[in-house]
Gaussian input, Z-matrix of N, CA and C with variables (Angstrom, degrees):
# hf/3-21g

backbone

0 1
 N
 C     1     B1
 C     2     B2     1     A1
 N     3     B3     2     A2     1     D1
 C     4     B4     3     A3     2     D2
 C     5     B5     4     A4     3     D3
 N     6     B6     5     A5     4     D4
 C     7     B7     6     A6     5     D5
 C     8     B8     7     A7     6     D6
 N     9     B9     8     A8     7     D7
 C    10    B10     9     A9     8     D8
 C    11    B11    10    A10     9     D9
 N    12    B12    11    A11    10    D10
 C    13    B13    12    A12    11    D11
 C    14    B14    13    A13    12    D12
 N    15    B15    14    A14    13    D13
 C    16    B16    15    A15    14    D14
 C    17    B17    16    A16    15    D15
 N    18    B18    17    A17    16    D16
 C    19    B19    18    A18    17    D17
 C    20    B20    19    A19    18    D18
 N    21    B21    20    A20    19    D19
 C    22    B22    21    A21    20    D20
 C    23    B23    22    A22    21    D21
 N    24    B24    23    A23    22    D22
 C    25    B25    24    A24    23    D23
 C    26    B26    25    A25    24    D24
 N    27    B27    26    A26    25    D25
 C    28    B28    27    A27    26    D26
 C    29    B29    28    A28    27    D27
 N    30    B30    29    A29    28    D28
 C    31    B31    30    A30    29    D29
 C    32    B32    31    A31    30    D30
 N    33    B33    32    A32    31    D31
 C    34    B34    33    A33    32    D32
 C    35    B35    34    A34    33    D33
 N    36    B36    35    A35    34    D34
 C    37    B37    36    A36    35    D35
 C    38    B38    37    A37    36    D36
 N    39    B39    38    A38    37    D37
 C    40    B40    39    A39    38    D38
 C    41    B41    40    A40    39    D39
 N    42    B42    41    A41    40    D40
 C    43    B43    42    A42    41    D41
 C    44    B44    43    A43    42    D42
 N    45    B45    44    A44    43    D43
 C    46    B46    45    A45    44    D44
 C    47    B47    46    A46    45    D45
 N    48    B48    47    A47    46    D46
 C    49    B49    48    A48    47    D47
 C    50    B50    49    A49    48    D48
 N    51    B51    50    A50    49    D49
 C    52    B52    51    A51    50    D50
 C    53    B53    52    A52    51    D51
 N    54    B54    53    A53    52    D52
 C    55    B55    54    A54    53    D53
 C    56    B56    55    A55    54    D54
 N    57    B57    56    A56    55    D55
 C    58    B58    57    A57    56    D56
 C    59    B59    58    A58    57    D57
 N    60    B60    59    A59    58    D58
 C    61    B61    60    A60    59    D59
 C    62    B62    61    A61    60    D60
 N    63    B63    62    A62    61    D61
 C    64    B64    63    A63    62    D62
 C    65    B65    64    A64    63    D63
 N    66    B66    65    A65    64    D64
 C    67    B67    66    A66    65    D65
 C    68    B68    67    A67    66    D66
 N    69    B69    68    A68    67    D67
 C    70    B70    69    A69    68    D68
 C    71    B71    70    A70    69    D69
 N    72    B72    71    A71    70    D70
 C    73    B73    72    A72    71    D71
 C    74    B74    73    A73    72    D72
 N    75    B75    74    A74    73    D73
 C    76    B76    75    A75    74    D74
 C    77    B77    76    A76    75    D75
 N    78    B78    77    A77    76    D76
 C    79    B79    78    A78    77    D77
 C    80    B80    79    A79    78    D78
 N    81    B81    80    A80    79    D79
 C    82    B82    81    A81    80    D80
 C    83    B83    82    A82    81    D81
 N    84    B84    83    A83    82    D82
 C    85    B85    84    A84    83    D83
 C    86    B86    85    A85    84    D84
 N    87    B87    86    A86    85    D85
 C    88    B88    87    A87    86    D86
 C    89    B89    88    A88    87    D87
 N    90    B90    89    A89    88    D88
 C    91    B91    90    A90    89    D89
 C    92    B92    91    A91    90    D90
 N    93    B93    92    A92    91    D91
 C    94    B94    93    A93    92    D92
 C    95    B95    94    A94    93    D93
 N    96    B96    95    A95    94    D94
 C    97    B97    96    A96    95    D95
 C    98    B98    97    A97    96    D96
 N    99    B99    98    A98    97    D97
 C   100   B100    99    A99    98    D98
 C   101   B101   100   A100    99    D99
 N   102   B102   101   A101   100   D100
 C   103   B103   102   A102   101   D101
 C   104   B104   103   A103   102   D102
 N   105   B105   104   A104   103   D103
 C   106   B106   105   A105   104   D104
 C   107   B107   106   A106   105   D105
 N   108   B108   107   A107   106   D106
 C   109   B109   108   A108   107   D107
 C   110   B110   109   A109   108   D108
 N   111   B111   110   A110   109   D109
 C   112   B112   111   A111   110   D110
 C   113   B113   112   A112   111   D111
 N   114   B114   113   A113   112   D112
 C   115   B115   114   A114   113   D113
 C   116   B116   115   A115   114   D114
 N   117   B117   116   A116   115   D115
 C   118   B118   117   A117   116   D116
 C   119   B119   118   A118   117   D117
 N   120   B120   119   A119   118   D118
 C   121   B121   120   A120   119   D119
 C   122   B122   121   A121   120   D120
 N   123   B123   122   A122   121   D121
 C   124   B124   123   A123   122   D122
 C   125   B125   124   A124   123   D123
 N   126   B126   125   A125   124   D124
 C   127   B127   126   A126   125   D125
 C   128   B128   127   A127   126   D126
 N   129   B129   128   A128   127   D127
 C   130   B130   129   A129   128   D128
 C   131   B131   130   A130   129   D129
 N   132   B132   131   A131   130   D130
 C   133   B133   132   A132   131   D131
 C   134   B134   133   A133   132   D132
 N   135   B135   134   A134   133   D133
 C   136   B136   135   A135   134   D134
 C   137   B137   136   A136   135   D135
 N   138   B138   137   A137   136   D136
 C   139   B139   138   A138   137   D137
 C   140   B140   139   A139   138   D138
 N   141   B141   140   A140   139   D139
 C   142   B142   141   A141   140   D140
 C   143   B143   142   A142   141   D141
 N   144   B144   143   A143   142   D142
 C   145   B145   144   A144   143   D143
 C   146   B146   145   A145   144   D144
 N   147   B147   146   A146   145   D145
 C   148   B148   147   A147   146   D146
 C   149   B149   148   A148   147   D147
 N   150   B150   149   A149   148   D148
 C   151   B151   150   A150   149   D149
 C   152   B152   151   A151   150   D150
 N   153   B153   152   A152   151   D151
 C   154   B154   153   A153   152   D152
 C   155   B155   154   A154   153   D153
 N   156   B156   155   A155   154   D154
 C   157   B157   156   A156   155   D155
 C   158   B158   157   A157   156   D156
 N   159   B159   158   A158   157   D157
 C   160   B160   159   A159   158   D158
 C   161   B161   160   A160   159   D159
 N   162   B162   161   A161   160   D160
 C   163   B163   162   A162   161   D161
 C   164   B164   163   A163   162   D162
 N   165   B165   164   A164   163   D163
 C   166   B166   165   A165   164   D164
 C   167   B167   166   A166   165   D165
 N   168   B168   167   A167   166   D166
 C   169   B169   168   A168   167   D167
 C   170   B170   169   A169   168   D168
 N   171   B171   170   A170   169   D169
 C   172   B172   171   A171   170   D170
 C   173   B173   172   A172   171   D171
 N   174   B174   173   A173   172   D172
 C   175   B175   174   A174   173   D173
 C   176   B176   175   A175   174   D174
 N   177   B177   176   A176   175   D175
 C   178   B178   177   A177   176   D176
 C   179   B179   178   A178   177   D177
 N   180   B180   179   A179   178   D178
 C   181   B181   180   A180   179   D179
 C   182   B182   181   A181   180   D180
 N   183   B183   182   A182   181   D181
 C   184   B184   183   A183   182   D182
 C   185   B185   184   A184   183   D183
 N   186   B186   185   A185   184   D184
 C   187   B187   186   A186   185   D185
 C   188   B188   187   A187   186   D186
 N   189   B189   188   A188   187   D187
 C   190   B190   189   A189   188   D188
 C   191   B191   190   A190   189   D189
 N   192   B192   191   A191   190   D190
 C   193   B193   192   A192   191   D191
 C   194   B194   193   A193   192   D192
 N   195   B195   194   A194   193   D193
 C   196   B196   195   A195   194   D194
 C   197   B197   196   A196   195   D195
 N   198   B198   197   A197   196   D196
 C   199   B199   198   A198   197   D197
 C   200   B200   199   A199   198   D198
 N   201   B201   200   A200   199   D199
 C   202   B202   201   A201   200   D200
 C   203   B203   202   A202   201   D201
 N   204   B204   203   A203   202   D202
 C   205   B205   204   A204   203   D203
 C   206   B206   205   A205   204   D204
 N   207   B207   206   A206   205   D205
 C   208   B208   207   A207   206   D206
 C   209   B209   208   A208   207   D207
 N   210   B210   209   A209   208   D208
 C   211   B211   210   A210   209   D209
 C   212   B212   211   A211   210   D210
 N   213   B213   212   A212   211   D211
 C   214   B214   213   A213   212   D212
 C   215   B215   214   A214   213   D213
 N   216   B216   215   A215   214   D214
 C   217   B217   216   A216   215   D215
 C   218   B218   217   A217   216   D216
 N   219   B219   218   A218   217   D217
 C   220   B220   219   A219   218   D218
 C   221   B221   220   A220   219   D219
 N   222   B222   221   A221   220   D220
 C   223   B223   222   A222   221   D221
 C   224   B224   223   A223   222   D222
 N   225   B225   224   A224   223   D223
 C   226   B226   225   A225   224   D224
 C   227   B227   226   A226   225   D225
 N   228   B228   227   A227   226   D226
 C   229   B229   228   A228   227   D227
 C   230   B230   229   A229   228   D228
 N   231   B231   230   A230   229   D229
 C   232   B232   231   A231   230   D230
 C   233   B233   232   A232   231   D231
 N   234   B234   233   A233   232   D232
 C   235   B235   234   A234   233   D233
 C   236   B236   235   A235   234   D234
 N   237   B237   236   A236   235   D235
 C   238   B238   237   A237   236   D236
 C   239   B239   238   A238   237   D237
 N   240   B240   239   A239   238   D238
 C   241   B241   240   A240   239   D239
 C   242   B242   241   A241   240   D240
 N   243   B243   242   A242   241   D241
 C   244   B244   243   A243   242   D242
 C   245   B245   244   A244   243   D243

   B1=1.4554
   B2=1.5508
   B3=1.3397
   B4=1.4609
   B5=1.4997
   B6=1.3717
   B7=1.4382
   B8=1.4960
   B9=1.3704
   B10=1.4746
   B11=1.4793
   B12=1.3286
   B13=1.4683
   B14=1.5288
   B15=1.3196
   B16=1.5040
   B17=1.5213
   B18=1.3471
   B19=1.4431
   B20=1.5186
   B21=1.3051
   B22=1.4925
   B23=1.5388
   B24=1.3351
   B25=1.4434
   B26=1.5260
   B27=1.2959
   B28=1.4538
   B29=1.5318
   B30=1.3166
   B31=1.4819
   B32=1.5039
   B33=1.3271
   B34=1.4117
   B35=1.5370
   B36=1.3205
   B37=1.4775
   B38=1.5043
   B39=1.3527
   B40=1.4822
   B41=1.4939
   B42=1.3245
   B43=1.4528
   B44=1.5502
   B45=1.2934
   B46=1.4397
   B47=1.5390
   B48=1.3237
   B49=1.4813
   B50=1.5126
   B51=1.3142
   B52=1.4646
   B53=1.5231
   B54=1.3123
   B55=1.4848
   B56=1.5226
   B57=1.3099
   B58=1.4962
   B59=1.4939
   B60=1.3271
   B61=1.4935
   B62=1.4753
   B63=1.3627
   B64=1.4830
   B65=1.5374
   B66=1.3486
   B67=1.4672
   B68=1.5215
   B69=1.3138
   B70=1.4400
   B71=1.5433
   B72=1.2830
   B73=1.4635
   B74=1.5592
   B75=1.3138
   B76=1.4798
   B77=1.5298
   B78=1.3382
   B79=1.4652
   B80=1.5558
   B81=1.3092
   B82=1.4676
   B83=1.5431
   B84=1.3179
   B85=1.4548
   B86=1.5308
   B87=1.3396
   B88=1.4819
   B89=1.5278
   B90=1.3421
   B91=1.4765
   B92=1.5494
   B93=1.3009
   B94=1.4593
   B95=1.5514
   B96=1.3186
   B97=1.4413
   B98=1.5693
   B99=1.3247
   B100=1.4477
   B101=1.5263
   B102=1.3394
   B103=1.4461
   B104=1.4925
   B105=1.3250
   B106=1.4872
   B107=1.5411
   B108=1.3160
   B109=1.4759
   B110=1.5255
   B111=1.3204
   B112=1.4872
   B113=1.5010
   B114=1.3226
   B115=1.4719
   B116=1.5480
   B117=1.3316
   B118=1.4342
   B119=1.5211
   B120=1.2908
   B121=1.4766
   B122=1.5268
   B123=1.3356
   B124=1.4626
   B125=1.5224
   B126=1.3232
   B127=1.4375
   B128=1.5518
   B129=1.3272
   B130=1.4876
   B131=1.5346
   B132=1.2994
   B133=1.5165
   B134=1.5105
   B135=1.3096
   B136=1.4648
   B137=1.5620
   B138=1.3385
   B139=1.4224
   B140=1.4878
   B141=1.2957
   B142=1.4580
   B143=1.4865
   B144=1.3280
   B145=1.4625
   B146=1.5206
   B147=1.3581
   B148=1.4803
   B149=1.4820
   B150=1.3647
   B151=1.4415
   B152=1.5380
   B153=1.2740
   B154=1.4801
   B155=1.5101
   B156=1.3198
   B157=1.4372
   B158=1.5606
   B159=1.3140
   B160=1.4556
   B161=1.5545
   B162=1.3025
   B163=1.4797
   B164=1.5448
   B165=1.3952
   B166=1.4832
   B167=1.5285
   B168=1.3113
   B169=1.4893
   B170=1.5227
   B171=1.3372
   B172=1.4449
   B173=1.5326
   B174=1.3210
   B175=1.4657
   B176=1.5414
   B177=1.3349
   B178=1.4938
   B179=1.5212
   B180=1.3684
   B181=1.4786
   B182=1.5192
   B183=1.3364
   B184=1.4658
   B185=1.5639
   B186=1.3400
   B187=1.4416
   B188=1.5252
   B189=1.3549
   B190=1.4864
   B191=1.5391
   B192=1.3392
   B193=1.4924
   B194=1.4923
   B195=1.2937
   B196=1.4555
   B197=1.5356
   B198=1.3200
   B199=1.4610
   B200=1.5491
   B201=1.3370
   B202=1.5058
   B203=1.5287
   B204=1.3095
   B205=1.4207
   B206=1.5978
   B207=1.3315
   B208=1.4175
   B209=1.5071
   B210=1.3167
   B211=1.4556
   B212=1.5657
   B213=1.3248
   B214=1.4633
   B215=1.5248
   B216=1.3466
   B217=1.4588
   B218=1.4777
   B219=1.3405
   B220=1.4664
   B221=1.5372
   B222=1.3101
   B223=1.4697
   B224=1.5403
   B225=1.3377
   B226=1.4921
   B227=1.5224
   B228=1.3331
   B229=1.4524
   B230=1.5002
   B231=1.3128
   B232=1.4549
   B233=1.5399
   B234=1.3630
   B235=1.4510
   B236=1.5197
   B237=1.3404
   B238=1.4604
   B239=1.5255
   B240=1.3338
   B241=1.4653
   B242=1.5256
   B243=1.2973
   B244=1.4971
   B245=1.4965
   A1=107.30
   A2=114.91
   A3=118.57
   A4=109.76
   A5=115.95
   A6=122.50
   A7=114.32
   A8=116.28
   A9=119.98
   A10=110.96
   A11=118.70
   A12=121.51
   A13=108.37
   A14=116.47
   A15=119.39
   A16=111.16
   A17=115.91
   A18=120.35
   A19=110.85
   A20=115.56
   A21=121.08
   A22=110.02
   A23=117.24
   A24=121.85
   A25=110.49
   A26=119.70
   A27=124.42
   A28=111.08
   A29=114.66
   A30=121.22
   A31=109.82
   A32=118.50
   A33=123.96
   A34=109.42
   A35=116.95
   A36=120.71
   A37=109.60
   A38=117.97
   A39=121.49
   A40=110.49
   A41=117.66
   A42=122.71
   A43=109.81
   A44=114.28
   A45=122.28
   A46=113.49
   A47=114.96
   A48=122.47
   A49=112.83
   A50=116.90
   A51=120.48
   A52=110.01
   A53=116.57
   A54=121.66
   A55=113.68
   A56=117.69
   A57=119.11
   A58=111.87
   A59=117.63
   A60=121.31
   A61=109.80
   A62=117.41
   A63=119.84
   A64=110.22
   A65=116.64
   A66=121.01
   A67=109.83
   A68=120.57
   A69=118.49
   A70=111.00
   A71=116.41
   A72=121.21
   A73=109.90
   A74=115.59
   A75=122.40
   A76=109.10
   A77=115.87
   A78=121.59
   A79=109.00
   A80=118.40
   A81=121.68
   A82=109.55
   A83=117.04
   A84=120.31
   A85=110.62
   A86=115.86
   A87=118.59
   A88=111.17
   A89=115.58
   A90=118.94
   A91=110.75
   A92=116.52
   A93=120.07
   A94=110.09
   A95=116.62
   A96=120.65
   A97=109.17
   A98=115.45
   A99=119.59
   A100=111.80
   A101=116.93
   A102=120.65
   A103=111.98
   A104=118.27
   A105=121.35
   A106=111.10
   A107=116.05
   A108=118.46
   A109=112.08
   A110=117.50
   A111=121.41
   A112=113.14
   A113=118.35
   A114=119.78
   A115=111.79
   A116=114.80
   A117=120.53
   A118=109.06
   A119=117.09
   A120=122.08
   A121=111.32
   A122=116.63
   A123=121.59
   A124=113.71
   A125=116.38
   A126=118.04
   A127=112.36
   A128=115.99
   A129=119.75
   A130=110.77
   A131=117.44
   A132=117.78
   A133=112.27
   A134=115.15
   A135=120.01
   A136=110.77
   A137=116.91
   A138=120.70
   A139=112.96
   A140=118.81
   A141=124.27
   A142=110.61
   A143=117.31
   A144=119.28
   A145=115.44
   A146=113.52
   A147=119.34
   A148=111.69
   A149=116.33
   A150=120.41
   A151=113.23
   A152=116.46
   A153=121.22
   A154=110.27
   A155=114.81
   A156=119.35
   A157=110.02
   A158=117.72
   A159=123.40
   A160=109.59
   A161=116.92
   A162=118.86
   A163=111.29
   A164=113.43
   A165=117.07
   A166=109.97
   A167=115.62
   A168=119.15
   A169=109.69
   A170=118.70
   A171=120.29
   A172=111.39
   A173=115.50
   A174=118.25
   A175=114.45
   A176=113.94
   A177=118.30
   A178=113.58
   A179=115.95
   A180=121.05
   A181=109.10
   A182=116.59
   A183=122.14
   A184=113.51
   A185=116.15
   A186=119.45
   A187=114.70
   A188=115.84
   A189=119.22
   A190=108.61
   A191=113.31
   A192=117.53
   A193=109.05
   A194=116.51
   A195=120.68
   A196=113.67
   A197=117.04
   A198=121.18
   A199=111.75
   A200=113.21
   A201=117.40
   A202=111.90
   A203=116.83
   A204=121.02
   A205=109.60
   A206=117.86
   A207=117.99
   A208=112.18
   A209=117.30
   A210=121.19
   A211=109.59
   A212=116.68
   A213=119.89
   A214=112.02
   A215=115.90
   A216=119.61
   A217=110.47
   A218=117.56
   A219=122.72
   A220=110.78
   A221=116.27
   A222=123.03
   A223=108.65
   A224=115.19
   A225=119.01
   A226=110.45
   A227=115.94
   A228=119.97
   A229=111.65
   A230=116.95
   A231=121.38
   A232=112.54
   A233=114.43
   A234=118.18
   A235=111.84
   A236=117.31
   A237=120.99
   A238=109.86
   A239=117.04
   A240=121.53
   A241=114.07
   A242=116.26
   A243=121.43
   A244=110.86
   D1=133.49
   D2=-179.06
   D3=-78.41
   D4=169.40
   D5=-176.08
   D6=-59.86
   D7=-41.27
   D8=-179.71
   D9=-61.76
   D10=-40.91
   D11=-178.65
   D12=-68.33
   D13=-38.18
   D14=178.88
   D15=-60.68
   D16=-40.56
   D17=178.75
   D18=-63.32
   D19=-43.60
   D20=179.68
   D21=-62.34
   D22=-44.95
   D23=177.48
   D24=-58.12
   D25=-45.32
   D26=177.67
   D27=-59.82
   D28=-46.39
   D29=-179.45
   D30=-59.93
   D31=-44.34
   D32=-178.28
   D33=-65.80
   D34=-42.11
   D35=-179.13
   D36=-62.91
   D37=-42.85
   D38=177.44
   D39=-59.91
   D40=-43.21
   D41=-177.77
   D42=-66.07
   D43=-39.82
   D44=-178.00
   D45=-62.45
   D46=-28.61
   D47=-175.63
   D48=-81.41
   D49=-6.55
   D50=179.44
   D51=-62.76
   D52=140.23
   D53=-173.93
   D54=-67.26
   D55=-26.20
   D56=-173.46
   D57=-97.22
   D58=15.26
   D59=-178.09
   D60=-78.41
   D61=126.67
   D62=176.69
   D63=-62.46
   D64=148.08
   D65=-176.14
   D66=-63.15
   D67=-38.22
   D68=-177.21
   D69=-66.79
   D70=-32.60
   D71=179.29
   D72=-71.47
   D73=-40.50
   D74=176.75
   D75=-57.75
   D76=-46.29
   D77=-179.04
   D78=-62.21
   D79=-41.01
   D80=-178.95
   D81=-68.18
   D82=-39.39
   D83=176.40
   D84=-61.44
   D85=-41.56
   D86=179.29
   D87=-62.15
   D88=-38.23
   D89=178.42
   D90=-67.82
   D91=-37.65
   D92=178.36
   D93=-64.54
   D94=-43.98
   D95=-179.48
   D96=-62.27
   D97=-43.26
   D98=177.37
   D99=-58.42
   D100=-47.06
   D101=-179.66
   D102=-63.84
   D103=-38.67
   D104=178.84
   D105=-66.05
   D106=-37.42
   D107=179.35
   D108=-71.48
   D109=-28.57
   D110=-176.73
   D111=-92.70
   D112=-8.03
   D113=-175.90
   D114=-73.36
   D115=149.38
   D116=177.01
   D117=-113.51
   D118=168.34
   D119=178.35
   D120=-57.94
   D121=-34.16
   D122=-178.18
   D123=-67.15
   D124=-36.16
   D125=-177.50
   D126=-112.03
   D127=17.21
   D128=-176.33
   D129=-61.65
   D130=-44.22
   D131=-178.74
   D132=-61.83
   D133=-42.53
   D134=179.88
   D135=-64.64
   D136=-43.85
   D137=177.43
   D138=-61.97
   D139=-43.68
   D140=179.07
   D141=-60.85
   D142=-44.47
   D143=177.39
   D144=-60.68
   D145=-41.24
   D146=176.12
   D147=-63.58
   D148=-44.16
   D149=-179.54
   D150=-66.21
   D151=-34.50
   D152=176.17
   D153=-62.73
   D154=-39.05
   D155=177.55
   D156=-68.38
   D157=-42.39
   D158=176.90
   D159=-60.18
   D160=-44.85
   D161=-176.62
   D162=-66.88
   D163=-35.41
   D164=177.51
   D165=-64.19
   D166=-38.64
   D167=178.39
   D168=-66.89
   D169=-42.53
   D170=179.86
   D171=-64.17
   D172=-39.51
   D173=-176.21
   D174=-66.30
   D175=-18.73
   D176=177.43
   D177=-88.99
   D178=2.94
   D179=177.91
   D180=-64.34
   D181=124.52
   D182=-178.36
   D183=-64.68
   D184=-19.36
   D185=-177.19
   D186=-83.09
   D187=-5.43
   D188=-175.18
   D189=-84.65
   D190=144.93
   D191=171.49
   D192=-83.04
   D193=167.33
   D194=-175.25
   D195=-65.62
   D196=-34.61
   D197=178.11
   D198=-60.26
   D199=-47.73
   D200=-179.64
   D201=-66.79
   D202=-35.93
   D203=176.93
   D204=-63.08
   D205=-41.14
   D206=177.58
   D207=-67.80
   D208=-34.31
   D209=177.65
   D210=-64.73
   D211=-40.23
   D212=174.94
   D213=-59.66
   D214=-41.89
   D215=177.79
   D216=-62.33
   D217=-37.82
   D218=177.71
   D219=-61.70
   D220=-43.74
   D221=177.54
   D222=-59.49
   D223=-44.29
   D224=-179.94
   D225=-61.32
   D226=-43.67
   D227=179.09
   D228=-62.49
   D229=-38.83
   D230=177.84
   D231=-63.38
   D232=-40.32
   D233=179.14
   D234=-70.60
   D235=-35.23
   D236=179.98
   D237=-67.43
   D238=-24.61
   D239=-178.41
   D240=-79.63
   D241=-7.76
   D242=-179.73
   D243=-82.27

């Protein structure tokens, strides 16, 4: 895993540990972290596109507060930069 992906994984883990995070969102974050850890250079682009779609879906969750939603958008921007 490259350094950029490691930073994103750490960022997601920190966000996941927040006390007000809905359980369904935590589960999705755990799935995203798993996919990022298992991705290879060959399928990186495909994985990033899938995760961007997943993050977009998560950000539209009505149970999220505005801060968490902004953090998800930040993660999306970080992924787009890879």
